[in-house]
All heavy atoms as TSV, in Angstrom:
chain	resi	resn	atom	element	x	y	z
A	1	MET	N	N	-21.797	13.140	73.909
A	1	MET	CA	C	-22.316	14.345	73.301
A	1	MET	C	C	-21.653	15.552	73.951
A	1	MET	O	O	-21.655	15.689	75.166
A	1	MET	CB	C	-23.845	14.396	73.504
A	1	MET	CG	C	-24.460	15.634	72.942
A	1	MET	SD	S	-26.248	15.735	73.142
A	1	MET	CE	C	-26.795	14.252	72.357
A	2	ARG	N	N	-21.093	16.397	73.109
A	2	ARG	CA	C	-20.465	17.617	73.635
A	2	ARG	C	C	-21.526	18.704	73.793
A	2	ARG	O	O	-22.564	18.666	73.137
A	2	ARG	CB	C	-19.381	18.096	72.682
A	2	ARG	CG	C	-18.205	17.134	72.586
A	2	ARG	CD	C	-17.147	17.645	71.672
A	2	ARG	NE	N	-17.731	18.072	70.395
A	2	ARG	CZ	C	-17.046	18.590	69.405
A	2	ARG	NH1	N	-15.756	18.755	69.528
A	2	ARG	NH2	N	-17.631	18.941	68.282
A	3	ASN	N	N	-21.231	19.657	74.679
A	3	ASN	CA	C	-22.173	20.756	74.867
A	3	ASN	C	C	-21.430	22.013	75.303
A	3	ASN	O	O	-20.258	21.969	75.660
A	3	ASN	CB	C	-23.257	20.381	75.881
A	3	ASN	CG	C	-22.708	20.160	77.263
A	3	ASN	OD1	O	-22.277	21.104	77.913
A	3	ASN	ND2	N	-22.707	18.922	77.730
A	4	ARG	N	N	-22.139	23.129	75.269
A	4	ARG	CA	C	-21.585	24.437	75.630
A	4	ARG	C	C	-22.136	24.938	76.962
A	4	ARG	O	O	-22.074	26.132	77.246
A	4	ARG	CB	C	-21.934	25.444	74.538
A	4	ARG	CG	C	-21.356	25.126	73.184
A	4	ARG	CD	C	-21.702	26.173	72.144
A	4	ARG	NE	N	-21.432	27.520	72.628
A	4	ARG	CZ	C	-22.257	28.563	72.471
A	4	ARG	NH1	N	-23.397	28.428	71.852
A	4	ARG	NH2	N	-21.939	29.747	72.933
A	5	LEU	N	N	-22.668	24.053	77.775
A	5	LEU	CA	C	-23.326	24.493	79.008
A	5	LEU	C	C	-22.415	25.285	79.932
A	5	LEU	O	O	-22.818	26.327	80.460
A	5	LEU	CB	C	-23.899	23.300	79.772
A	5	LEU	CG	C	-25.160	22.693	79.201
A	5	LEU	CD1	C	-25.608	21.520	80.044
A	5	LEU	CD2	C	-26.255	23.726	79.104
A	6	LYS	N	N	-21.213	24.802	80.129
A	6	LYS	CA	C	-20.301	25.485	81.052
A	6	LYS	C	C	-20.015	26.910	80.569
A	6	LYS	O	O	-20.010	27.858	81.362
A	6	LYS	CB	C	-19.008	24.690	81.202
A	6	LYS	CG	C	-18.109	25.210	82.287
A	6	LYS	CD	C	-16.939	24.278	82.528
A	6	LYS	CE	C	-16.107	24.745	83.698
A	6	LYS	NZ	N	-15.041	23.810	84.006
A	7	VAL	N	N	-19.796	27.069	79.277
A	7	VAL	CA	C	-19.528	28.391	78.705
A	7	VAL	C	C	-20.749	29.283	78.820
A	7	VAL	O	O	-20.652	30.446	79.242
A	7	VAL	CB	C	-19.079	28.256	77.230
A	7	VAL	CG1	C	-19.001	29.609	76.554
A	7	VAL	CG2	C	-17.752	27.524	77.146
A	8	LEU	N	N	-21.905	28.758	78.455
A	8	LEU	CA	C	-23.142	29.538	78.529
A	8	LEU	C	C	-23.448	29.955	79.963
A	8	LEU	O	O	-23.871	31.086	80.223
A	8	LEU	CB	C	-24.309	28.742	77.949
A	8	LEU	CG	C	-24.240	28.470	76.447
A	8	LEU	CD1	C	-25.294	27.442	76.046
A	8	LEU	CD2	C	-24.398	29.755	75.664
A	9	ARG	N	N	-23.219	29.051	80.878
A	9	ARG	CA	C	-23.451	29.338	82.298
A	9	ARG	C	C	-22.482	30.410	82.784
A	9	ARG	O	O	-22.871	31.369	83.458
A	9	ARG	CB	C	-23.288	28.042	83.111
A	9	ARG	CG	C	-23.558	28.192	84.576
A	9	ARG	CD	C	-23.501	26.848	85.278
A	9	ARG	NE	N	-22.256	26.133	85.134
A	9	ARG	CZ	C	-21.138	26.415	85.811
A	9	ARG	NH1	N	-21.101	27.411	86.666
A	9	ARG	NH2	N	-20.054	25.687	85.636
A	10	ALA	N	N	-21.222	30.298	82.398
A	10	ALA	CA	C	-20.201	31.269	82.820
A	10	ALA	C	C	-20.479	32.654	82.243
A	10	ALA	O	O	-20.252	33.669	82.919
A	10	ALA	CB	C	-18.823	30.791	82.402
A	11	GLU	N	N	-20.972	32.718	81.006
A	11	GLU	CA	C	-21.300	34.004	80.397
A	11	GLU	C	C	-22.358	34.761	81.202
A	11	GLU	O	O	-22.391	35.986	81.194
A	11	GLU	CB	C	-21.810	33.800	78.964
A	11	GLU	CG	C	-20.752	33.401	77.981
A	11	GLU	CD	C	-21.305	33.054	76.608
A	11	GLU	OE1	O	-22.540	33.004	76.441
A	11	GLU	OE2	O	-20.479	32.831	75.710
A	12	ARG	N	N	-23.197	34.022	81.888
A	12	ARG	CA	C	-24.257	34.631	82.696
A	12	ARG	C	C	-23.879	34.720	84.171
A	12	ARG	O	O	-24.669	35.164	84.990
A	12	ARG	CB	C	-25.547	33.837	82.517
A	12	ARG	CG	C	-26.142	34.056	81.129
A	12	ARG	CD	C	-27.007	32.889	80.704
A	12	ARG	NE	N	-27.576	33.095	79.374
A	12	ARG	CZ	C	-26.939	32.879	78.233
A	12	ARG	NH1	N	-25.678	32.460	78.245
A	12	ARG	NH2	N	-27.520	33.083	77.077
A	13	ASP	N	N	-22.678	34.247	84.499
A	13	ASP	CA	C	-22.182	34.256	85.868
A	13	ASP	C	C	-23.101	33.483	86.812
A	13	ASP	O	O	-23.380	33.910	87.934
A	13	ASP	CB	C	-21.977	35.699	86.358
A	13	ASP	CG	C	-21.044	35.772	87.561
A	13	ASP	OD1	O	-20.151	34.904	87.663
A	13	ASP	OD2	O	-21.228	36.669	88.393
A	14	TRP	N	N	-23.601	32.334	86.331
A	14	TRP	CA	C	-24.453	31.459	87.127
A	14	TRP	C	C	-23.614	30.322	87.689
A	14	TRP	O	O	-22.740	29.782	86.999
A	14	TRP	CB	C	-25.561	30.846	86.294
A	14	TRP	CG	C	-26.598	31.800	85.789
A	14	TRP	CD1	C	-26.829	33.075	86.211
A	14	TRP	CD2	C	-27.542	31.556	84.744
A	14	TRP	NE1	N	-27.858	33.623	85.488
A	14	TRP	CE2	C	-28.320	32.718	84.588
A	14	TRP	CE3	C	-27.810	30.455	83.932
A	14	TRP	CZ2	C	-29.345	32.812	83.661
A	14	TRP	CZ3	C	-28.834	30.558	83.004
A	14	TRP	CH2	C	-29.587	31.723	82.883
A	15	SER	N	N	-23.903	29.920	88.893
A	15	SER	CA	C	-23.280	28.725	89.459
A	15	SER	C	C	-24.024	27.498	88.940
A	15	SER	O	O	-25.129	27.603	88.382
A	15	SER	CB	C	-23.357	28.763	90.983
A	15	SER	OG	O	-24.703	28.624	91.412
A	16	GLN	N	N	-23.429	26.343	89.139
A	16	GLN	CA	C	-24.123	25.110	88.760
A	16	GLN	C	C	-25.423	24.992	89.548
A	16	GLN	O	O	-26.440	24.566	89.006
A	16	GLN	CB	C	-23.242	23.891	89.021
A	16	GLN	CG	C	-22.135	23.716	88.031
A	16	GLN	CD	C	-21.340	22.446	88.254
A	16	GLN	OE1	O	-21.382	21.837	89.322
A	16	GLN	NE2	N	-20.600	22.042	87.228
A	17	ALA	N	N	-25.398	25.385	90.804
A	17	ALA	CA	C	-26.595	25.301	91.648
A	17	ALA	C	C	-27.694	26.230	91.142
A	17	ALA	O	O	-28.875	25.857	91.132
A	17	ALA	CB	C	-26.247	25.635	93.092
A	18	GLU	N	N	-27.324	27.426	90.702
A	18	GLU	CA	C	-28.322	28.366	90.187
A	18	GLU	C	C	-28.968	27.829	88.908
A	18	GLU	O	O	-30.193	27.924	88.739
A	18	GLU	CB	C	-27.687	29.730	89.923
A	18	GLU	CG	C	-27.331	30.473	91.190
A	18	GLU	CD	C	-26.476	31.703	90.949
A	18	GLU	OE1	O	-25.640	31.696	90.019
A	18	GLU	OE2	O	-26.654	32.668	91.704
A	19	LEU	N	N	-28.156	27.262	88.024
A	19	LEU	CA	C	-28.699	26.683	86.797
A	19	LEU	C	C	-29.592	25.490	87.139
A	19	LEU	O	O	-30.677	25.346	86.578
A	19	LEU	CB	C	-27.571	26.266	85.857
A	19	LEU	CG	C	-27.991	25.627	84.535
A	19	LEU	CD1	C	-28.952	26.524	83.753
A	19	LEU	CD2	C	-26.767	25.284	83.700
A	20	ALA	N	N	-29.145	24.671	88.054
A	20	ALA	CA	C	-29.942	23.514	88.467
A	20	ALA	C	C	-31.300	23.949	89.016
A	20	ALA	O	O	-32.331	23.359	88.672
A	20	ALA	CB	C	-29.176	22.701	89.511
A	21	ASN	N	N	-31.297	24.983	89.849
A	21	ASN	CA	C	-32.560	25.470	90.405
A	21	ASN	C	C	-33.490	25.983	89.315
A	21	ASN	O	O	-34.700	25.746	89.363
A	21	ASN	CB	C	-32.304	26.574	91.440
A	21	ASN	CG	C	-31.751	26.037	92.733
A	21	ASN	OD1	O	-31.935	24.876	93.073
A	21	ASN	ND2	N	-31.051	26.888	93.466
A	22	ALA	N	N	-32.946	26.674	88.335
A	22	ALA	CA	C	-33.760	27.210	87.234
A	22	ALA	C	C	-34.389	26.089	86.412
A	22	ALA	O	O	-35.462	26.271	85.831
A	22	ALA	CB	C	-32.908	28.105	86.349
A	23	LEU	N	N	-33.718	24.944	86.366
A	23	LEU	CA	C	-34.197	23.816	85.562
A	23	LEU	C	C	-34.915	22.752	86.390
A	23	LEU	O	O	-35.406	21.768	85.836
A	23	LEU	CB	C	-33.011	23.166	84.838
A	23	LEU	CG	C	-32.290	24.056	83.841
A	23	LEU	CD1	C	-30.985	23.408	83.415
A	23	LEU	CD2	C	-33.174	24.340	82.651
A	24	ASP	N	N	-34.921	22.926	87.698
A	24	ASP	CA	C	-35.536	21.960	88.620
A	24	ASP	C	C	-34.865	20.584	88.518
A	24	ASP	O	O	-35.523	19.552	88.420
A	24	ASP	CB	C	-37.044	21.853	88.372
A	24	ASP	CG	C	-37.777	21.228	89.544
A	24	ASP	OD1	O	-37.301	21.378	90.690
A	24	ASP	OD2	O	-38.824	20.595	89.319
A	25	VAL	N	N	-33.523	20.611	88.501
A	25	VAL	CA	C	-32.715	19.395	88.543
A	25	VAL	C	C	-31.659	19.577	89.634
A	25	VAL	O	O	-31.525	20.655	90.197
A	25	VAL	CB	C	-32.035	19.086	87.186
A	25	VAL	CG1	C	-33.068	18.851	86.097
A	25	VAL	CG2	C	-31.066	20.172	86.777
A	26	SER	N	N	-30.894	18.543	89.897
A	26	SER	CA	C	-29.845	18.647	90.922
A	26	SER	C	C	-28.587	19.290	90.342
A	26	SER	O	O	-28.367	19.282	89.118
A	26	SER	CB	C	-29.504	17.267	91.475
A	26	SER	OG	O	-28.834	16.500	90.496
A	27	ARG	N	N	-27.750	19.827	91.226
A	27	ARG	CA	C	-26.463	20.372	90.801
A	27	ARG	C	C	-25.613	19.270	90.196
A	27	ARG	O	O	-24.856	19.483	89.249
A	27	ARG	CB	C	-25.737	21.028	91.981
A	27	ARG	CG	C	-24.455	21.744	91.544
A	27	ARG	CD	C	-23.473	21.937	92.674
A	27	ARG	NE	N	-23.107	20.714	93.349
A	27	ARG	CZ	C	-22.226	19.806	92.882
A	27	ARG	NH1	N	-21.627	19.981	91.723
A	27	ARG	NH2	N	-21.949	18.737	93.574
A	28	GLN	N	N	-25.743	18.061	90.723
A	28	GLN	CA	C	-24.985	16.926	90.201
A	28	GLN	C	C	-25.362	16.632	88.752
A	28	GLN	O	O	-24.513	16.232	87.947
A	28	GLN	CB	C	-25.206	15.687	91.079
A	28	GLN	CG	C	-24.555	15.787	92.443
A	28	GLN	CD	C	-25.401	16.533	93.479
A	28	GLN	OE1	O	-26.482	17.041	93.188
A	28	GLN	NE2	N	-24.892	16.603	94.705
A	29	THR	N	N	-26.629	16.849	88.401
A	29	THR	CA	C	-27.064	16.666	87.016
A	29	THR	C	C	-26.360	17.661	86.106
A	29	THR	O	O	-25.874	17.309	85.027
A	29	THR	CB	C	-28.590	16.810	86.892
A	29	THR	OG1	O	-29.216	15.781	87.664
A	29	THR	CG2	C	-29.049	16.725	85.444
A	30	ILE	N	N	-26.272	18.914	86.543
A	30	ILE	CA	C	-25.588	19.939	85.748
A	30	ILE	C	C	-24.123	19.573	85.583
A	30	ILE	O	O	-23.566	19.658	84.487
A	30	ILE	CB	C	-25.744	21.335	86.390
A	30	ILE	CG1	C	-27.222	21.728	86.499
A	30	ILE	CG2	C	-24.939	22.376	85.614
A	30	ILE	CD1	C	-27.981	21.734	85.194
A	31	ASN	N	N	-23.499	19.135	86.664
A	31	ASN	CA	C	-22.094	18.730	86.591
A	31	ASN	C	C	-21.911	17.574	85.612
A	31	ASN	O	O	-20.985	17.586	84.788
A	31	ASN	CB	C	-21.581	18.350	87.985
A	31	ASN	CG	C	-20.121	17.987	87.958
A	31	ASN	OD1	O	-19.776	16.818	87.797
A	31	ASN	ND2	N	-19.273	18.978	88.103
A	32	ALA	N	N	-22.785	16.584	85.675
A	32	ALA	CA	C	-22.686	15.428	84.780
A	32	ALA	C	C	-22.900	15.840	83.319
A	32	ALA	O	O	-22.228	15.326	82.419
A	32	ALA	CB	C	-23.693	14.359	85.191
A	33	LEU	N	N	-23.799	16.778	83.080
A	33	LEU	CA	C	-24.011	17.284	81.719
A	33	LEU	C	C	-22.761	17.999	81.219
A	33	LEU	O	O	-22.304	17.771	80.094
A	33	LEU	CB	C	-25.196	18.247	81.681
A	33	LEU	CG	C	-26.589	17.645	81.790
A	33	LEU	CD1	C	-27.615	18.743	82.047
A	33	LEU	CD2	C	-26.927	16.877	80.532
A	34	GLU	N	N	-22.220	18.877	82.052
A	34	GLU	CA	C	-21.057	19.670	81.648
A	34	GLU	C	C	-19.823	18.807	81.387
A	34	GLU	O	O	-19.005	19.139	80.526
A	34	GLU	CB	C	-20.729	20.708	82.711
A	34	GLU	CG	C	-21.716	21.842	82.762
A	34	GLU	CD	C	-21.358	22.934	83.748
A	34	GLU	OE1	O	-20.362	22.795	84.492
A	34	GLU	OE2	O	-22.073	23.939	83.777
A	35	THR	N	N	-19.678	17.732	82.115
A	35	THR	CA	C	-18.503	16.869	81.940
A	35	THR	C	C	-18.728	15.767	80.910
A	35	THR	O	O	-17.831	14.960	80.666
A	35	THR	CB	C	-18.086	16.245	83.286
A	35	THR	OG1	O	-19.181	15.493	83.815
A	35	THR	CG2	C	-17.646	17.313	84.274
A	36	GLY	N	N	-19.917	15.740	80.316
A	36	GLY	CA	C	-20.195	14.753	79.286
A	36	GLY	C	C	-20.498	13.364	79.800
A	36	GLY	O	O	-20.505	12.404	79.034
A	37	LYS	N	N	-20.773	13.231	81.081
A	37	LYS	CA	C	-21.080	11.923	81.664
A	37	LYS	C	C	-22.557	11.572	81.534
A	37	LYS	O	O	-22.952	10.450	81.815
A	37	LYS	CB	C	-20.673	11.895	83.136
A	37	LYS	CG	C	-19.182	12.022	83.334
A	37	LYS	CD	C	-18.824	12.024	84.788
A	37	LYS	CE	C	-17.322	12.217	84.939
A	37	LYS	NZ	N	-16.923	12.376	86.322
A	38	TYR	N	N	-23.363	12.553	81.119
A	38	TYR	CA	C	-24.801	12.354	81.043
A	38	TYR	C	C	-25.340	13.141	79.857
A	38	TYR	O	O	-24.969	14.295	79.652
A	38	TYR	CB	C	-25.425	12.844	82.364
A	38	TYR	CG	C	-26.938	12.906	82.392
A	38	TYR	CD1	C	-27.697	11.745	82.445
A	38	TYR	CD2	C	-27.607	14.129	82.402
A	38	TYR	CE1	C	-29.075	11.805	82.485
A	38	TYR	CE2	C	-28.987	14.190	82.445
A	38	TYR	CZ	C	-29.713	13.019	82.487
A	38	TYR	OH	O	-31.077	13.078	82.531
A	39	ASP	N	N	-26.182	12.499	79.064
A	39	ASP	CA	C	-26.884	13.183	77.979
A	39	ASP	C	C	-28.273	13.549	78.483
A	39	ASP	O	O	-28.934	12.719	79.113
A	39	ASP	CB	C	-27.000	12.282	76.747
A	39	ASP	CG	C	-25.669	12.051	76.057
A	39	ASP	OD1	O	-24.770	12.891	76.212
A	39	ASP	OD2	O	-25.538	11.024	75.359
A	40	PRO	N	N	-28.731	14.749	78.203
A	40	PRO	CA	C	-30.018	15.178	78.740
A	40	PRO	C	C	-31.179	14.466	78.061
A	40	PRO	O	O	-31.085	14.039	76.913
A	40	PRO	CB	C	-30.052	16.668	78.410
A	40	PRO	CG	C	-29.265	16.770	77.153
A	40	PRO	CD	C	-28.147	15.760	77.324
A	41	SER	N	N	-32.268	14.368	78.800
A	41	SER	CA	C	-33.511	13.899	78.194
A	41	SER	C	C	-33.973	14.983	77.225
A	41	SER	O	O	-33.521	16.139	77.300
A	41	SER	CB	C	-34.569	13.679	79.273
A	41	SER	OG	O	-34.898	14.926	79.885
A	42	LEU	N	N	-34.856	14.641	76.339
A	42	LEU	CA	C	-35.371	15.627	75.387
A	42	LEU	C	C	-36.086	16.779	76.102
A	42	LEU	O	O	-35.845	17.946	75.776
A	42	LEU	CB	C	-36.279	14.945	74.369
A	42	LEU	CG	C	-36.659	15.760	73.145
A	42	LEU	CD1	C	-35.430	16.327	72.440
A	42	LEU	CD2	C	-37.476	14.914	72.198
A	43	PRO	N	N	-36.934	16.501	77.106
A	43	PRO	CA	C	-37.556	17.624	77.824
A	43	PRO	C	C	-36.534	18.548	78.486
A	43	PRO	O	O	-36.694	19.768	78.465
A	43	PRO	CB	C	-38.449	16.944	78.861
A	43	PRO	CG	C	-38.766	15.609	78.271
A	43	PRO	CD	C	-37.507	15.216	77.527
A	44	LEU	N	N	-35.467	17.990	79.044
A	44	LEU	CA	C	-34.445	18.815	79.675
A	44	LEU	C	C	-33.688	19.624	78.626
A	44	LEU	O	O	-33.375	20.801	78.840
A	44	LEU	CB	C	-33.479	17.960	80.498
A	44	LEU	CG	C	-32.362	18.711	81.216
A	44	LEU	CD1	C	-32.916	19.828	82.107
A	44	LEU	CD2	C	-31.517	17.736	82.028
A	45	ALA	N	N	-33.415	19.038	77.486
A	45	ALA	CA	C	-32.740	19.771	76.407
A	45	ALA	C	C	-33.595	20.959	75.950
A	45	ALA	O	O	-33.074	22.052	75.724
A	45	ALA	CB	C	-32.447	18.833	75.231
A	46	PHE	N	N	-34.900	20.754	75.849
A	46	PHE	CA	C	-35.791	21.857	75.476
A	46	PHE	C	C	-35.821	22.936	76.555
A	46	PHE	O	O	-35.835	24.135	76.242
A	46	PHE	CB	C	-37.211	21.347	75.201
A	46	PHE	CG	C	-37.415	20.892	73.790
A	46	PHE	CD1	C	-37.442	19.538	73.490
A	46	PHE	CD2	C	-37.581	21.803	72.761
A	46	PHE	CE1	C	-37.625	19.108	72.187
A	46	PHE	CE2	C	-37.769	21.380	71.450
A	46	PHE	CZ	C	-37.792	20.030	71.164
A	47	LYS	N	N	-35.824	22.539	77.830
A	47	LYS	CA	C	-35.788	23.521	78.929
A	47	LYS	C	C	-34.529	24.371	78.844
A	47	LYS	O	O	-34.562	25.590	79.019
A	47	LYS	CB	C	-35.819	22.815	80.292
A	47	LYS	CG	C	-37.160	22.417	80.782
A	47	LYS	CD	C	-36.975	21.772	82.147
A	47	LYS	CE	C	-38.228	21.753	82.958
A	47	LYS	NZ	N	-38.024	21.131	84.285
A	48	LEU	N	N	-33.400	23.714	78.589
A	48	LEU	CA	C	-32.127	24.432	78.467
A	48	LEU	C	C	-32.169	25.402	77.289
A	48	LEU	O	O	-31.737	26.548	77.415
A	48	LEU	CB	C	-30.973	23.437	78.294
A	48	LEU	CG	C	-30.516	22.747	79.566
A	48	LEU	CD1	C	-29.773	21.459	79.248
A	48	LEU	CD2	C	-29.652	23.686	80.377
A	49	ALA	N	N	-32.696	24.941	76.174
A	49	ALA	CA	C	-32.772	25.797	74.986
A	49	ALA	C	C	-33.634	27.026	75.259
A	49	ALA	O	O	-33.265	28.145	74.893
A	49	ALA	CB	C	-33.326	24.998	73.811
A	50	ARG	N	N	-34.771	26.832	75.926
A	50	ARG	CA	C	-35.633	27.971	76.252
A	50	ARG	C	C	-34.944	28.915	77.235
A	50	ARG	O	O	-35.001	30.136	77.075
A	50	ARG	CB	C	-36.960	27.481	76.837
A	50	ARG	CG	C	-37.946	27.020	75.790
A	50	ARG	CD	C	-39.329	26.819	76.369
A	50	ARG	NE	N	-39.389	25.753	77.358
A	50	ARG	CZ	C	-39.604	24.470	77.071
A	50	ARG	NH1	N	-39.781	24.092	75.816
A	50	ARG	NH2	N	-39.644	23.569	78.024
A	51	LEU	N	N	-34.284	28.355	78.236
A	51	LEU	CA	C	-33.621	29.175	79.245
A	51	LEU	C	C	-32.533	30.057	78.629
A	51	LEU	O	O	-32.405	31.231	78.967
A	51	LEU	CB	C	-33.018	28.280	80.339
A	51	LEU	CG	C	-32.334	28.993	81.493
A	51	LEU	CD1	C	-33.355	29.798	82.308
A	51	LEU	CD2	C	-31.629	27.999	82.386
A	52	PHE	N	N	-31.755	29.492	77.704
A	52	PHE	CA	C	-30.673	30.238	77.072
A	52	PHE	C	C	-31.117	30.950	75.786
A	52	PHE	O	O	-30.305	31.609	75.140
A	52	PHE	CB	C	-29.488	29.316	76.783
A	52	PHE	CG	C	-28.752	28.875	78.018
A	52	PHE	CD1	C	-28.766	27.545	78.417
A	52	PHE	CD2	C	-28.042	29.780	78.786
A	52	PHE	CE1	C	-28.084	27.127	79.554
A	52	PHE	CE2	C	-27.353	29.389	79.924
A	52	PHE	CZ	C	-27.376	28.053	80.305
A	53	SER	N	N	-32.368	30.789	75.404
A	53	SER	CA	C	-32.907	31.393	74.173
A	53	SER	C	C	-32.067	31.018	72.954
A	53	SER	O	O	-31.705	31.865	72.127
A	53	SER	CB	C	-32.988	32.914	74.311
A	53	SER	OG	O	-33.838	33.273	75.360
A	54	LEU	N	N	-31.746	29.740	72.870
A	54	LEU	CA	C	-30.946	29.202	71.770
A	54	LEU	C	C	-31.593	27.924	71.250
A	54	LEU	O	O	-32.285	27.238	72.002
A	54	LEU	CB	C	-29.531	28.853	72.245
A	54	LEU	CG	C	-28.630	29.987	72.677
A	54	LEU	CD1	C	-27.378	29.431	73.365
A	54	LEU	CD2	C	-28.238	30.829	71.471
A	55	PRO	N	N	-31.354	27.586	69.985
A	55	PRO	CA	C	-31.803	26.273	69.509
A	55	PRO	C	C	-30.974	25.176	70.194
A	55	PRO	O	O	-29.818	25.401	70.575
A	55	PRO	CB	C	-31.560	26.311	68.008
A	55	PRO	CG	C	-30.620	27.439	67.778
A	55	PRO	CD	C	-30.728	28.378	68.940
A	56	ILE	N	N	-31.564	24.026	70.327
A	56	ILE	CA	C	-30.862	22.898	70.970
A	56	ILE	C	C	-29.518	22.643	70.298
A	56	ILE	O	O	-28.515	22.387	70.970
A	56	ILE	CB	C	-31.749	21.629	70.946
A	56	ILE	CG1	C	-32.951	21.819	71.888
A	56	ILE	CG2	C	-30.952	20.402	71.342
A	56	ILE	CD1	C	-33.974	20.711	71.818
A	57	GLU	N	N	-29.486	22.770	68.977
A	57	GLU	CA	C	-28.244	22.489	68.224
A	57	GLU	C	C	-27.138	23.479	68.554
A	57	GLU	O	O	-25.963	23.190	68.318
A	57	GLU	CB	C	-28.510	22.538	66.722
A	57	GLU	CG	C	-29.469	21.468	66.232
A	57	GLU	CD	C	-30.939	21.901	66.340
A	57	GLU	OE1	O	-31.240	23.011	66.839
A	57	GLU	OE2	O	-31.790	21.109	65.923
A	58	ALA	N	N	-27.483	24.643	69.083
A	58	ALA	CA	C	-26.463	25.635	69.463
A	58	ALA	C	C	-25.864	25.305	70.833
A	58	ALA	O	O	-24.836	25.858	71.205
A	58	ALA	CB	C	-27.067	27.029	69.481
A	59	ILE	N	N	-26.512	24.415	71.567
A	59	ILE	CA	C	-26.031	24.031	72.903
A	59	ILE	C	C	-25.347	22.659	72.856
A	59	ILE	O	O	-24.293	22.477	73.453
A	59	ILE	CB	C	-27.192	24.000	73.917
A	59	ILE	CG1	C	-27.853	25.382	74.006
A	59	ILE	CG2	C	-26.706	23.540	75.291
A	59	ILE	CD1	C	-29.131	25.395	74.821
A	60	PHE	N	N	-25.942	21.734	72.125
A	60	PHE	CA	C	-25.454	20.354	72.083
A	60	PHE	C	C	-24.951	19.999	70.701
A	60	PHE	O	O	-25.515	20.405	69.692
A	60	PHE	CB	C	-26.573	19.383	72.482
A	60	PHE	CG	C	-27.054	19.585	73.881
A	60	PHE	CD1	C	-28.190	20.347	74.121
A	60	PHE	CD2	C	-26.364	19.066	74.959
A	60	PHE	CE1	C	-28.641	20.565	75.413
A	60	PHE	CE2	C	-26.802	19.277	76.253
A	60	PHE	CZ	C	-27.936	20.031	76.475
A	61	ASP	N	N	-23.867	19.214	70.674
A	61	ASP	CA	C	-23.264	18.760	69.426
A	61	ASP	C	C	-23.114	17.241	69.513
A	61	ASP	O	O	-22.411	16.748	70.399
A	61	ASP	CB	C	-21.911	19.431	69.232
A	61	ASP	CG	C	-21.239	19.038	67.926
A	61	ASP	OD1	O	-21.890	18.390	67.077
A	61	ASP	OD2	O	-20.071	19.404	67.765
A	62	ASP	N	N	-23.755	16.526	68.613
A	62	ASP	CA	C	-23.680	15.061	68.664
A	62	ASP	C	C	-22.521	14.499	67.848
A	62	ASP	O	O	-22.364	13.292	67.747
A	62	ASP	CB	C	-25.002	14.421	68.230
A	62	ASP	CG	C	-25.329	14.680	66.777
A	62	ASP	OD1	O	-24.714	15.561	66.162
A	62	ASP	OD2	O	-26.226	13.990	66.263
A	63	GLU	N	N	-21.699	15.369	67.275
A	63	GLU	CA	C	-20.530	14.909	66.539
A	63	GLU	C	C	-19.451	14.447	67.513
A	63	GLU	O	O	-19.211	15.088	68.518
A	63	GLU	CB	C	-19.971	16.026	65.656
A	63	GLU	CG	C	-20.924	16.499	64.587
A	63	GLU	CD	C	-21.219	15.440	63.531
A	63	GLU	OE1	O	-20.290	14.715	63.148
A	63	GLU	OE2	O	-22.382	15.327	63.143
A	64	PRO	N	N	-18.783	13.336	67.186
A	64	PRO	CA	C	-17.718	12.832	68.090
A	64	PRO	C	C	-16.501	13.738	68.126
A	64	PRO	O	O	-16.268	14.543	67.300
A	64	PRO	CB	C	-17.361	11.475	67.514
A	64	PRO	CG	C	-17.938	11.438	66.146
A	64	PRO	CD	C	-18.969	12.504	66.043
């Protein structure tokens, strides 16, 4: 699953650690999400959507 996390994070000038702290996950989780090695749980996807004030579909793309 592709996502725009790295771009969204960079637009706000947040580090991976800062985003991780805001979501109560590890920095490694953010890195794995950004590199496509991990798909978020539904609760985490909703947290991200609320944090960025975007619909989930604007952050994640399930198209190959």
